[in-house]
TINU-990570 format. One record per residue: residue number from 1; residue in three letters; chain; x, y, z negated of N, C-alpha, C in turn. Coordinates in Angstrom, 1 decimal. Each point is the difference from the previous one (the first is absolute). Layout:
% residues N
[atom NUM,"ala","A",[X,Y,Z],[X,Y,Z],[X,Y,Z]];
...
This chain:
% residues 86
[atom 1,"met","A",[-41.8,141.4,111.8],[-0.5,-1.2,0.6],[-1.5,0.0,0.1]];
[atom 2,"arg","A",[-0.7,0.6,-0.9],[-1.5,0.0,0.0],[-0.5,0.8,1.2]];
[atom 3,"thr","A",[0.7,1.1,0.3],[-0.5,0.8,1.1],[0.2,-0.7,1.3]];
[atom 4,"lys","A",[1.1,-0.8,0.1],[0.2,-0.7,1.3],[-1.0,-1.1,0.1]];
[atom 5,"gly","A",[-0.4,-0.6,-1.1],[-1.1,-1.0,0.1],[-1.3,0.6,0.3]];
[atom 6,"ala","A",[-0.3,1.1,-0.5],[-1.3,0.7,0.3],[0.0,0.4,1.4]];
[atom 7,"ala","A",[1.1,0.5,0.5],[0.1,0.4,1.4],[-0.1,-1.2,1.0]];
[atom 8,"leu","A",[0.6,-1.1,-0.4],[-0.2,-1.2,0.8],[-1.4,-0.5,0.0]];
[atom 9,"gly","A",[-0.6,0.0,-1.2],[-1.4,-0.4,-0.1],[-1.0,0.9,0.9]];
[atom 10,"ala","A",[0.3,1.3,-0.1],[-0.9,0.9,0.8],[0.2,-0.2,1.5]];
[atom 11,"ala","A",[1.3,-0.2,0.4],[0.3,-0.2,1.4],[-0.6,-1.3,0.5]];
[atom 12,"thr","A",[0.1,-1.1,-0.8],[-0.6,-1.2,0.4],[-1.5,0.1,0.1]];
[atom 13,"asn","A",[-0.7,0.7,-0.9],[-1.4,0.2,0.0],[-0.4,0.7,1.3]];
[atom 14,"trp","A",[0.7,1.1,0.4],[-0.3,0.7,1.2],[0.2,-0.8,1.2]];
[atom 15,"ile","A",[1.1,-0.8,0.1],[0.3,-0.8,1.1],[-1.1,-1.1,0.2]];
[atom 16,"phe","A",[-0.4,-0.7,-1.0],[-1.0,-1.0,0.1],[-1.4,0.6,0.3]];
[atom 17,"asn","A",[-0.3,1.2,-0.5],[-1.2,0.7,0.3],[0.0,0.3,1.5]];
[atom 18,"phe","A",[1.1,0.5,0.5],[0.1,0.3,1.4],[-0.2,-1.2,0.9]];
[atom 19,"met","A",[0.6,-1.1,-0.5],[-0.2,-1.3,0.8],[-1.4,-0.4,0.0]];
[atom 20,"val","A",[-0.7,0.1,-1.1],[-1.4,-0.4,0.0],[-0.8,0.9,0.9]];
[atom 21,"val","A",[0.2,1.3,0.0],[-0.7,0.9,0.9],[0.3,-0.3,1.5]];
[atom 22,"glu","A",[1.2,-0.4,0.3],[0.3,-0.3,1.4],[-0.5,-1.3,0.4]];
[atom 23,"ile","A",[0.0,-1.0,-0.8],[-0.4,-1.4,0.4],[-1.5,-0.2,-0.1]];
[atom 24,"thr","A",[-0.7,0.6,-0.9],[-1.5,-0.2,-0.2],[-0.8,0.2,1.3]];
[atom 25,"pro","A",[0.1,1.2,0.6],[-0.8,0.2,1.2],[0.3,-1.1,1.1]];
[atom 26,"ile","A",[1.2,-0.4,0.2],[0.4,-1.0,1.0],[-0.6,-1.3,-0.4]];
[atom 27,"gly","A",[0.1,-0.4,-1.2],[-0.5,-1.2,-0.5],[-1.5,-0.1,0.1]];
[atom 28,"ile","A",[-0.7,1.1,-0.3],[-1.5,0.0,0.1],[-0.4,-0.1,1.5]];
[atom 29,"gln","A",[0.7,0.7,0.8],[-0.3,-0.1,1.5],[0.2,-1.4,0.5]];
[atom 30,"lys","A",[1.1,-0.6,-0.4],[0.3,-1.4,0.6],[-0.8,-1.1,-0.7]];
[atom 31,"leu","A",[-0.2,0.1,-1.3],[-0.6,-1.1,-0.7],[-1.4,0.3,-0.5]];
[atom 32,"gly","A",[-0.4,1.2,0.0],[-1.3,0.4,-0.5],[-0.2,-0.2,-1.5]];
[atom 33,"trp","A",[-1.1,-0.6,-0.4],[-0.2,-0.1,-1.5],[0.9,-1.1,-0.6]];
[atom 34,"lys","A",[0.6,-0.8,0.8],[0.9,-1.1,-0.5],[1.3,0.7,-0.6]];
[atom 35,"phe","A",[0.3,1.2,0.5],[1.2,0.6,-0.6],[-0.1,0.3,-1.5]];
[atom 36,"tyr","A",[-1.3,0.2,-0.5],[-0.2,0.2,-1.4],[0.4,-1.2,-0.8]];
[atom 37,"ile","A",[-0.1,-1.2,0.6],[0.3,-1.2,-0.7],[1.5,0.0,-0.4]];
[atom 38,"ile","A",[0.8,0.5,0.9],[1.5,0.1,-0.2],[0.2,0.9,-1.3]];
[atom 39,"trp","A",[-0.7,1.1,-0.1],[0.2,0.9,-1.1],[-0.5,-0.6,-1.3]];
[atom 40,"ile","A",[-1.1,-0.8,0.1],[-0.5,-0.7,-1.2],[1.0,-1.0,-0.5]];
[atom 41,"val","A",[0.6,-0.8,0.9],[0.9,-1.0,-0.4],[1.3,0.7,-0.6]];
[atom 42,"leu","A",[0.5,1.0,0.6],[1.2,0.7,-0.5],[-0.3,0.6,-1.4]];
[atom 43,"asn","A",[-1.2,0.6,-0.1],[-0.3,0.6,-1.3],[-0.2,-1.1,-1.1]];
[atom 44,"ala","A",[-0.7,-1.1,0.4],[-0.2,-1.0,-1.0],[1.3,-0.7,-0.4]];
[atom 45,"ala","A",[1.0,0.0,0.9],[1.3,-0.6,-0.3],[0.8,0.8,-1.0]];
[atom 46,"met","A",[-0.3,1.3,0.0],[0.7,0.9,-1.0],[-0.3,-0.3,-1.4]];
[atom 47,"val","A",[-1.2,-0.5,-0.3],[-0.3,-0.2,-1.4],[0.8,-1.1,-0.7]];
[atom 48,"pro","A",[0.2,-1.2,0.6],[0.9,-1.0,-0.6],[1.4,0.4,0.1]];
[atom 49,"thr","A",[0.4,0.8,1.0],[1.4,0.5,0.1],[0.3,0.8,-1.1]];
[atom 50,"val","A",[-0.8,1.0,-0.4],[0.3,0.9,-1.1],[0.0,-0.8,-1.3]];
[atom 51,"cys","A",[-1.0,-0.9,-0.2],[-0.1,-0.8,-1.2],[1.2,-0.9,-0.2]];
[atom 52,"leu","A",[0.5,-0.6,1.1],[1.1,-1.0,-0.1],[1.4,0.7,-0.1]];
[atom 53,"phe","A",[0.2,1.0,0.8],[1.4,0.5,0.2],[0.3,1.4,-0.7]];
[atom 54,"his","A",[-1.0,0.7,-0.6],[0.3,1.3,-0.6],[-0.2,-0.1,-1.5]];
[atom 55,"pro","A",[1.0,0.4,-0.8],[-0.2,-0.1,-1.4],[-1.0,1.1,-0.6]];
[atom 56,"glu","A",[-0.5,-0.3,-1.1],[-0.9,1.0,-0.6],[0.8,1.2,-0.6]];
[atom 57,"thr","A",[-0.4,1.2,0.4],[0.7,1.2,-0.4],[-0.8,0.9,-1.0]];
[atom 58,"ala","A",[-1.2,-0.4,-0.3],[-0.8,0.8,-0.9],[0.6,0.1,-1.4]];
[atom 59,"gly","A",[0.1,1.2,-0.5],[0.5,0.2,-1.3],[1.5,-0.2,-0.2]];
[atom 60,"arg","A",[0.7,0.0,1.1],[1.5,-0.2,0.0],[0.7,1.2,0.5]];
[atom 61,"thr","A",[1.1,0.3,-0.6],[0.8,1.1,0.4],[0.9,-0.4,1.2]];
[atom 62,"leu","A",[0.6,1.0,0.7],[0.9,-0.3,1.0],[1.2,-0.8,-0.5]];
[atom 63,"glu","A",[0.4,0.3,-1.2],[1.2,-0.7,-0.6],[-0.4,-1.5,-0.2]];
[atom 64,"asp","A",[-1.2,-0.3,-0.4],[-0.5,-1.4,-0.1],[0.1,-0.7,1.3]];
[atom 65,"met","A",[-0.4,0.7,1.1],[0.0,-0.7,1.3],[1.4,-0.1,0.5]];
[atom 66,"asn","A",[0.9,0.9,-0.4],[1.4,-0.1,0.4],[0.6,-1.2,-0.7]];
[atom 67,"asp","A",[-0.3,-0.2,-1.3],[0.5,-1.2,-0.7],[-0.5,-1.3,0.6]];
[atom 68,"tyr","A",[-1.3,0.1,0.4],[-0.6,-1.2,0.6],[0.7,-0.4,1.3]];
[atom 69,"tyr","A",[0.2,0.9,0.9],[0.7,-0.3,1.2],[1.5,-0.3,-0.1]];
[atom 70,"arg","A",[0.6,0.5,-1.0],[1.4,-0.3,-0.2],[0.2,-1.4,-0.6]];
[atom 71,"gly","A",[-1.1,-0.6,-0.5],[0.1,-1.3,-0.6],[-0.2,-1.1,1.1]];
[atom 72,"asn","A",[0.1,0.3,1.2],[-0.1,-1.0,1.1],[-1.3,-0.8,-0.1]];
[atom 73,"pro","A",[-1.2,0.7,0.2],[-1.3,-0.7,-0.1],[-0.2,-1.0,1.2]];
[atom 74,"pro","A",[-0.9,-0.9,-0.2],[-0.4,-0.9,1.1],[-0.8,0.8,1.1]];
[atom 75,"val","A",[0.0,-0.5,1.2],[-0.7,0.7,1.1],[-1.5,0.0,-0.3]];
[atom 76,"met","A",[-0.5,-1.0,-0.5],[-1.4,-0.1,-0.4],[-0.2,0.5,-1.4]];
[atom 77,"ala","A",[-0.6,1.2,-0.1],[-0.1,0.7,-1.3],[-1.0,-0.8,-0.9]];
[atom 78,"cys","A",[-0.9,-0.8,0.6],[-1.0,-0.7,-0.8],[0.7,-1.1,-0.8]];
[atom 79,"leu","A",[1.2,-0.4,0.3],[0.7,-1.1,-0.7],[0.8,0.6,-1.2]];
[atom 80,"asn","A",[0.1,1.3,-0.2],[0.8,0.6,-1.0],[-0.9,0.6,-1.1]];
[atom 81,"glu","A",[0.1,-0.5,-1.2],[-0.9,0.5,-1.1],[0.2,1.5,-0.2]];
[atom 82,"asp","A",[1.2,0.5,0.1],[0.3,1.5,-0.2],[-0.7,0.8,1.1]];
[atom 83,"ala","A",[-0.2,-0.5,1.2],[-0.5,0.7,1.1],[-1.5,0.2,-0.1]];
[atom 84,"ile","A",[-0.7,-1.0,-0.7],[-1.5,0.1,0.0],[-0.5,0.4,-1.3]];
[atom 85,"ser","A",[0.8,0.1,-1.1],[-0.5,0.4,-1.3],[0.2,1.5,-0.1]];
[atom 86,"arg","A",[-0.8,0.6,-0.9],[0.2,1.4,-0.3],[0.9,0.3,-1.1]];
């Protein structure tokens, strides 16, 4: 299962990198410097998304994370004490 997850993660990374490479020149050509505002907003939106929805994994084993997800955690990880504590 771990290899499938790693393969899916690598494929997703390549697909989104390809999308960025294809869209950026067109966006800069059409919008000019304003296109960078789109990237700033998207990147700024990622900070609260990661803080709110992704559990803390530092110092945890894969088995710990497996137990966490089998326990039916809430969608917002910030609401779960187990998700934000070490």
